[in-house]
C-alpha positions as CSV (number, residue, x, y, z in Angstrom):
1,M,49.0,26.2,-112.3
2,P,52.3,27.5,-113.7
3,K,53.2,31.2,-113.4
4,P,52.9,33.2,-116.6
5,G,55.9,32.7,-118.9
6,R,56.7,29.3,-117.3
7,L,56.2,25.7,-118.5
8,E,56.3,22.9,-116.0
9,L,56.9,19.5,-117.4
10,P,58.0,17.2,-114.5
11,D,57.4,14.0,-116.4
12,A,58.5,14.9,-119.9
13,A,61.2,12.8,-121.6
14,W,64.2,14.9,-122.5
15,S,67.8,14.6,-123.7
16,L,70.9,16.8,-123.5
17,E,73.6,16.9,-126.1
18,L,76.6,18.1,-124.1
19,D,79.1,20.3,-125.8
20,G,81.4,21.0,-122.9
21,T,81.8,21.6,-119.2
22,S,83.7,24.4,-117.4
23,E,84.7,24.8,-113.8
24,L,83.4,28.1,-112.6
25,G,86.2,28.8,-110.1
26,K,83.6,29.7,-107.4
27,T,80.2,28.4,-106.4
28,M,77.5,30.2,-108.3
29,Y,73.8,29.5,-107.5
30,G,74.9,26.4,-105.6
31,H,76.9,24.9,-108.5
32,E,80.6,24.7,-109.3
33,R,80.4,23.7,-113.0
34,L,78.7,25.0,-116.1
35,H,77.5,22.5,-118.7
36,V,76.9,23.8,-122.2
37,G,74.8,22.0,-124.8
38,R,71.4,21.5,-126.5
39,F,68.4,20.5,-124.4
40,T,65.6,18.7,-126.4
41,L,62.2,17.5,-125.3
42,A,61.2,14.1,-126.9
43,D,57.7,15.4,-127.6
44,G,57.9,17.9,-130.5
45,T,54.7,19.7,-129.4
46,L,56.1,20.3,-125.9
47,M,59.4,21.4,-127.5
48,D,57.5,24.0,-129.5
49,Q,55.8,25.2,-126.3
50,A,59.2,25.4,-124.5
51,R,60.6,27.5,-127.3
52,E,57.8,30.0,-126.8
53,V,58.8,30.6,-123.2
54,M,62.6,30.5,-123.6
55,P,64.4,33.7,-124.4
56,T,66.6,33.5,-127.5
57,V,70.2,34.5,-126.7
58,S,73.2,34.4,-129.1
59,L,76.7,34.9,-127.8
60,P,79.5,36.0,-130.0
61,A,82.0,33.2,-130.5
62,S,84.6,35.2,-128.6
63,R,82.4,35.2,-125.5
64,A,81.2,31.6,-125.8
65,A,84.6,30.0,-126.5
66,H,85.7,30.2,-122.8
67,L,82.6,28.2,-121.8
68,L,83.8,25.1,-123.6
């Protein structure tokens, strides 16, 4: 059973529209690169469920530009 506020979909089909990749300059959380893009679940119902548990964050263009 998933924890509250989580959605576990290990077998769901998904896609990622990649906008850009940036080298982090140091390892963060075990990763050296940041990929920015749009993640979509193939099943629209699952996508709606995912939107309900994902926080909505908007970055000003000035902050987001260096990520691309």
